[in-house]
VEXDREN-2710 file (C-alpha; in Angstrom, 1 decimal):
% VEXDREN-2710
k/r/px/py/pz
1/UNK/150.9/-146.8/-66.7
2/UNK/154.3/-145.2/-66.0
3/UNK/153.9/-142.8/-68.9
4/UNK/150.4/-141.9/-67.8
5/UNK/151.7/-141.0/-64.3
6/UNK/154.3/-138.8/-65.8
7/UNK/151.8/-137.0/-68.1
8/UNK/149.2/-136.5/-65.4
9/UNK/150.7/-133.4/-63.8
10/UNK/151.4/-131.9/-67.2
11/UNK/147.8/-132.5/-68.3
12/UNK/146.5/-131.1/-65.0
13/UNK/148.5/-127.9/-65.4
14/UNK/147.4/-127.7/-69.1
15/UNK/143.8/-127.9/-68.0
16/UNK/144.3/-125.1/-65.4
17/UNK/146.1/-123.0/-68.0
18/UNK/143.3/-123.6/-70.5
19/UNK/140.7/-122.6/-67.8
20/UNK/142.6/-119.4/-67.1
21/UNK/142.8/-118.6/-70.7
22/UNK/139.1/-119.1/-71.0
23/UNK/138.6/-116.7/-68.2
24/UNK/140.8/-114.2/-70.0
25/UNK/138.9/-114.6/-73.2
26/UNK/135.4/-114.9/-71.7
27/UNK/135.2/-113.8/-68.1
28/UNK/137.2/-110.7/-68.9
29/UNK/135.1/-109.8/-72.0
30/UNK/133.8/-106.3/-71.9
31/UNK/132.2/-106.1/-75.3
32/UNK/135.4/-104.6/-76.9
33/UNK/135.7/-107.6/-79.0
34/UNK/133.0/-106.3/-81.3
35/UNK/135.1/-103.3/-82.0
36/UNK/137.9/-103.3/-84.7
37/UNK/140.5/-102.4/-82.1
38/UNK/140.9/-101.9/-78.4
39/UNK/143.2/-99.6/-76.4
40/UNK/146.6/-100.7/-75.2
41/UNK/145.5/-100.3/-71.6
42/UNK/142.6/-102.6/-72.1
43/UNK/144.8/-105.2/-73.7
44/UNK/147.2/-105.0/-70.8
45/UNK/144.4/-105.4/-68.3
46/UNK/143.2/-108.5/-70.2
47/UNK/146.7/-110.0/-70.0
48/UNK/147.0/-109.2/-66.3
49/UNK/143.6/-110.6/-65.6
50/UNK/144.5/-113.9/-67.4
51/UNK/147.8/-114.1/-65.6
52/UNK/146.2/-113.3/-62.2
53/UNK/143.6/-116.2/-62.7
54/UNK/146.5/-118.6/-63.6
55/UNK/148.4/-117.5/-60.5
56/UNK/145.3/-118.1/-58.4
57/UNK/144.8/-121.6/-59.7
58/UNK/148.5/-122.3/-59.0
59/UNK/148.1/-121.2/-55.4
60/UNK/150.1/-118.0/-55.9
61/UNK/147.6/-115.8/-54.1
62/UNK/149.8/-112.8/-53.5
63/UNK/150.8/-112.6/-57.2
64/UNK/147.2/-113.2/-58.1
65/UNK/146.0/-110.3/-55.9
66/UNK/148.6/-108.0/-57.4
67/UNK/147.8/-108.7/-61.0
68/UNK/144.0/-108.9/-60.6
69/UNK/143.9/-105.6/-58.6
70/UNK/145.9/-103.9/-61.4
71/UNK/143.6/-105.3/-64.1
72/UNK/140.5/-104.4/-62.1
73/UNK/141.7/-100.8/-61.7
74/UNK/141.5/-100.6/-65.6
75/UNK/138.6/-102.9/-66.4
76/UNK/136.0/-102.6/-63.7
77/UNK/133.9/-105.6/-64.6
78/UNK/132.1/-108.2/-62.4
79/UNK/134.4/-111.1/-63.5
80/UNK/137.6/-109.3/-62.4
81/UNK/135.9/-108.2/-59.1
82/UNK/135.0/-111.8/-58.5
83/UNK/138.5/-113.3/-59.0
84/UNK/140.1/-110.4/-57.1
85/UNK/137.8/-111.1/-54.2
86/UNK/138.7/-114.8/-54.3
87/UNK/142.4/-114.1/-54.2
88/UNK/142.0/-111.6/-51.3
89/UNK/139.9/-114.2/-49.4
90/UNK/142.6/-116.8/-49.8
91/UNK/145.1/-114.3/-48.2
92/UNK/142.9/-113.8/-45.2
93/UNK/141.9/-110.3/-46.2
94/UNK/138.2/-111.0/-45.6
95/UNK/137.0/-107.4/-45.3
96/UNK/138.6/-106.4/-48.6
97/UNK/137.3/-109.6/-50.2
98/UNK/133.7/-108.9/-49.1
99/UNK/134.0/-105.4/-50.5
100/UNK/135.1/-106.8/-53.9
101/UNK/132.2/-109.3/-53.9
102/UNK/129.7/-106.5/-53.1
103/UNK/131.2/-104.3/-55.8
104/UNK/130.7/-107.1/-58.4
105/UNK/126.9/-106.9/-57.9
106/UNK/126.9/-103.1/-58.4
107/UNK/129.0/-103.0/-61.6
108/UNK/127.4/-102.5/-65.0
109/UNK/127.3/-105.7/-67.0
110/UNK/129.1/-105.3/-70.4
111/UNK/127.1/-106.1/-73.5
112/UNK/129.9/-108.1/-75.1
113/UNK/129.3/-111.2/-73.0
114/UNK/126.5/-110.4/-70.7
115/UNK/125.8/-114.0/-69.8
116/UNK/129.3/-114.6/-68.5
117/UNK/129.3/-111.4/-66.5
118/UNK/125.9/-112.1/-65.0
119/UNK/127.2/-115.5/-63.9
120/UNK/130.1/-113.7/-62.2
121/UNK/127.6/-111.4/-60.4
122/UNK/125.7/-114.4/-59.1
123/UNK/128.8/-116.2/-58.0
124/UNK/130.1/-113.1/-56.2
125/UNK/126.8/-112.8/-54.4
126/UNK/127.0/-116.4/-53.3
127/UNK/130.6/-116.0/-52.2
128/UNK/129.7/-112.9/-50.1
129/UNK/126.8/-114.8/-48.4
130/UNK/129.3/-117.5/-47.3
131/UNK/132.0/-115.1/-46.3
132/UNK/130.1/-112.7/-44.1
133/UNK/129.8/-115.0/-41.0
134/UNK/133.5/-115.6/-41.1
135/UNK/134.5/-111.9/-40.8
136/UNK/135.4/-111.0/-37.2
137/UNK/134.7/-107.7/-35.5
138/UNK/136.6/-105.7/-32.9
139/UNK/135.1/-103.1/-30.5
140/UNK/137.3/-100.4/-29.1
141/UNK/136.1/-99.2/-25.7
142/UNK/137.5/-96.2/-23.8
143/UNK/137.7/-96.2/-20.0
144/UNK/138.3/-93.1/-18.0
145/UNK/138.1/-90.8/-21.1
146/UNK/135.5/-89.1/-23.3
147/UNK/135.5/-90.0/-27.1
148/UNK/135.4/-86.3/-27.9
149/UNK/138.8/-85.6/-26.4
150/UNK/140.6/-88.8/-27.6
151/UNK/142.2/-89.6/-31.0
152/UNK/141.9/-93.3/-31.7
153/UNK/143.8/-95.2/-34.4
154/UNK/143.2/-98.8/-35.4
155/UNK/146.1/-100.4/-37.2
156/UNK/147.5/-97.0/-38.1
157/UNK/144.2/-95.6/-39.5
158/UNK/142.1/-93.0/-37.8
159/UNK/139.0/-94.5/-36.1
160/UNK/136.1/-91.9/-36.2
161/UNK/134.8/-90.9/-32.8
162/UNK/131.3/-92.1/-33.8
163/UNK/132.6/-95.6/-34.3
164/UNK/134.4/-95.9/-30.9
165/UNK/132.4/-98.3/-28.8
166/UNK/130.8/-100.0/-31.8
167/UNK/131.8/-103.3/-33.5
168/UNK/134.1/-102.8/-36.5
169/UNK/134.8/-105.5/-39.1
170/UNK/138.5/-106.5/-39.2
171/UNK/140.6/-109.2/-40.8
172/UNK/141.6/-112.2/-38.7
173/UNK/144.9/-111.7/-36.9
174/UNK/146.7/-109.3/-34.7
175/UNK/145.5/-105.6/-34.3
176/UNK/146.9/-102.6/-32.5
177/UNK/144.9/-99.7/-31.0
178/UNK/146.6/-96.4/-30.2
179/UNK/144.6/-93.7/-28.3
180/UNK/146.0/-90.2/-27.6
181/UNK/144.6/-87.6/-25.2
182/UNK/146.8/-84.6/-24.7
183/UNK/150.1/-85.9/-23.5
184/UNK/148.8/-89.4/-22.8
185/UNK/149.3/-92.1/-25.3
186/UNK/147.9/-95.6/-24.6
187/UNK/148.5/-98.7/-26.7
188/UNK/146.5/-101.9/-26.6
189/UNK/146.6/-105.0/-28.8
190/UNK/144.1/-107.8/-29.6
191/UNK/144.1/-110.9/-31.7
192/UNK/140.9/-112.1/-33.3
193/UNK/140.0/-115.3/-35.2
194/UNK/137.5/-115.9/-38.0
195/UNK/134.0/-115.3/-36.9
196/UNK/135.1/-113.9/-33.4
197/UNK/133.5/-110.9/-31.8
198/UNK/135.9/-109.2/-29.5
199/UNK/136.4/-106.0/-27.5
200/UNK/139.6/-104.2/-26.4
201/UNK/139.7/-101.7/-23.6
202/UNK/141.9/-98.6/-23.6
203/UNK/142.2/-97.3/-20.0
204/UNK/143.2/-93.7/-19.2
205/UNK/144.5/-92.8/-15.7
206/UNK/143.8/-89.5/-14.0
207/UNK/141.1/-86.9/-14.4
208/UNK/139.9/-85.9/-17.8
209/UNK/141.1/-82.4/-18.8
210/UNK/137.5/-81.3/-19.4
211/UNK/136.5/-82.3/-15.9
212/UNK/139.1/-80.2/-14.2
213/UNK/137.6/-77.1/-12.5
214/UNK/140.3/-74.7/-13.7
215/UNK/139.4/-71.0/-13.5
216/UNK/137.9/-69.6/-16.7
217/UNK/139.3/-66.2/-16.0
218/UNK/141.8/-65.1/-13.4
219/UNK/143.3/-61.7/-12.6
220/UNK/145.6/-60.9/-9.7
221/UNK/147.4/-57.9/-8.3
222/UNK/150.5/-57.8/-6.1
223/UNK/152.1/-54.5/-5.2
224/UNK/155.1/-53.9/-3.0
225/UNK/154.7/-51.9/0.3
226/UNK/157.2/-49.3/-0.9
227/UNK/155.3/-48.3/-4.0
228/UNK/151.9/-48.6/-2.4
229/UNK/152.9/-46.3/0.6
230/UNK/153.0/-43.4/-1.9
231/UNK/149.5/-43.9/-3.1
232/UNK/146.5/-42.1/-1.7
233/UNK/142.7/-42.7/-1.8
234/UNK/143.0/-46.5/-2.1
235/UNK/140.9/-47.3/1.0
236/UNK/137.6/-45.7/-0.3
237/UNK/137.9/-47.5/-3.7
238/UNK/138.4/-50.8/-2.0
239/UNK/135.5/-50.1/0.3
240/UNK/133.3/-49.4/-2.7
241/UNK/134.6/-52.6/-4.4
242/UNK/133.7/-54.7/-1.4
243/UNK/130.2/-53.1/-1.3
244/UNK/129.7/-53.7/-5.0
245/UNK/130.8/-57.3/-4.7
246/UNK/128.5/-57.9/-1.8
247/UNK/125.5/-56.3/-3.7
248/UNK/126.3/-58.3/-6.7
249/UNK/126.4/-61.5/-4.7
250/UNK/123.1/-60.6/-3.1
251/UNK/121.5/-59.9/-6.5
252/UNK/122.7/-63.1/-8.0
253/UNK/121.5/-65.0/-5.0
254/UNK/118.1/-63.3/-5.3
255/UNK/117.9/-64.2/-9.0
256/UNK/118.7/-67.8/-8.3
257/UNK/116.2/-68.2/-5.4
258/UNK/113.3/-66.5/-7.2
259/UNK/114.2/-68.3/-10.4
260/UNK/113.8/-71.6/-8.5
261/UNK/110.5/-70.5/-7.0
262/UNK/109.3/-69.5/-10.5
263/UNK/110.1/-72.9/-11.9
264/UNK/108.3/-74.6/-9.0
265/UNK/105.2/-72.4/-9.4
266/UNK/105.1/-73.1/-13.1
267/UNK/105.3/-76.8/-12.5
268/UNK/102.4/-76.5/-10.0
269/UNK/100.3/-74.7/-12.6
270/UNK/101.1/-77.3/-15.3
271/UNK/100.1/-80.1/-12.9
272/UNK/96.6/-78.6/-12.5
273/UNK/95.9/-79.4/-16.2
274/UNK/94.1/-76.0/-16.5
275/UNK/96.9/-74.2/-18.4
276/UNK/97.0/-75.8/-21.8
277/UNK/95.8/-72.8/-23.8
278/UNK/96.1/-70.2/-21.1
279/UNK/95.4/-70.7/-17.4
280/UNK/91.9/-70.7/-16.0
281/UNK/90.8/-67.4/-14.3
282/UNK/90.5/-69.2/-11.0
283/UNK/94.3/-69.5/-11.0
284/UNK/94.8/-65.8/-11.5
285/UNK/96.6/-65.3/-8.1
286/UNK/99.0/-68.1/-8.8
287/UNK/99.8/-66.7/-12.3
288/UNK/100.5/-63.3/-10.7
289/UNK/102.8/-64.9/-8.2
290/UNK/104.7/-66.6/-11.1
291/UNK/105.1/-63.3/-12.9
292/UNK/106.5/-61.7/-9.8
293/UNK/109.0/-64.4/-9.3
294/UNK/110.1/-64.2/-12.9
295/UNK/110.5/-60.4/-12.7
296/UNK/112.5/-60.6/-9.4
297/UNK/114.7/-63.3/-10.9
298/UNK/115.5/-61.2/-14.0
299/UNK/116.2/-58.1/-11.9
300/UNK/118.4/-60.0/-9.5
301/UNK/120.6/-61.6/-12.2
302/UNK/121.0/-58.4/-14.2
303/UNK/121.7/-56.1/-11.2
304/UNK/123.9/-58.8/-9.5
305/UNK/126.0/-59.2/-12.7
306/UNK/126.5/-55.4/-13.0
307/UNK/127.4/-54.9/-9.4
308/UNK/129.8/-57.9/-9.4
309/UNK/131.5/-56.7/-12.5
310/UNK/131.9/-53.2/-11.1
311/UNK/133.3/-54.6/-7.9
312/UNK/135.9/-56.6/-9.7
313/UNK/137.0/-53.6/-11.7
314/UNK/137.3/-51.4/-8.6
315/UNK/139.2/-54.1/-6.7
316/UNK/141.7/-54.7/-9.5
317/UNK/142.4/-51.1/-10.3
318/UNK/142.6/-49.9/-6.7
319/UNK/146.1/-49.2/-5.3
320/UNK/147.0/-51.4/-2.4
321/UNK/149.1/-50.9/0.7
322/UNK/151.1/-53.0/3.1
323/UNK/151.9/-55.6/0.5
324/UNK/148.2/-56.3/0.0
325/UNK/147.2/-58.9/-2.5
326/UNK/143.9/-59.5/-4.3
327/UNK/142.8/-62.2/-6.7
328/UNK/139.4/-62.5/-8.5
329/UNK/138.4/-65.8/-10.0
330/UNK/135.5/-66.6/-12.3
331/UNK/134.9/-70.4/-12.0
332/UNK/132.5/-72.5/-14.1
333/UNK/129.9/-72.5/-11.4
334/UNK/130.9/-69.7/-9.0
335/UNK/132.4/-66.3/-8.5
336/UNK/135.1/-65.8/-5.8
337/UNK/137.4/-63.1/-4.5
338/UNK/140.5/-64.1/-2.6
339/UNK/143.2/-62.1/-0.9
340/UNK/144.0/-59.6/1.8
341/UNK/142.6/-56.1/1.9
END
């Protein structure tokens, strides 16, 4: 009995080694055995694959991953993808393991030992089915910022803007999110367990740069009284500048008002249901009114724009006196002239 207890561990290890060697000879078969010789790289991959399976059976999962990944890079067969996935799964790298199992089903089955490789494909599919519910997900949510103006990194890798706000599969454990917007850099962390669905918020303070109403164009003049006192003919030019700006403002206002009236009249005509393929003759007066509104709106916008632009040019180029200052600003939704004249 004592002798048997001493031999048991040795026999158990021999069985594991024998099983690993069988995997190397059978599971790693790619059909090259039917050839008279095989390349040195394929022989090395077979040796690494066999060693990796042995390491897996001995619980040396990091070594097993290293050797099986190297072998799989040379021999892309279902059996190696299966064992690589198993080693990755044992190390908690569930996302990578699921990818290996999925790859096993897509790989071409070698002709040398098709039955063994088909078995590996089936086992990989079964492993993937069991693994998927265990893979956690993490959702990165931005608060106070737009995804288009923020660069987001998850665990040091760029997270595409399209995936921000959507669940992303991650491995169990600790994760870091870094979001950058201009000079702002926000860091957030989260820990997720197997099967957990979790969100992490990244909050930005202050107003988004795109929401700030900064001038799109700005031109200013500032002349000293000494230099301006020597200039002549500045008052008429400024007078015409003010007139042009006033006319431009009136034209733009006319264009906006008549444009709104045209939209309202068009909606009224559409609501009658008699303008699907051209309005009914009974609506001729309303159609004429709509055309007049459209014409006035176009004239107002065109003329207003021309007068406003001319006024700005006259205002900026006109010499000033008495330390006069003028500033023209073109804002996103308005036009303004500020200063003393």
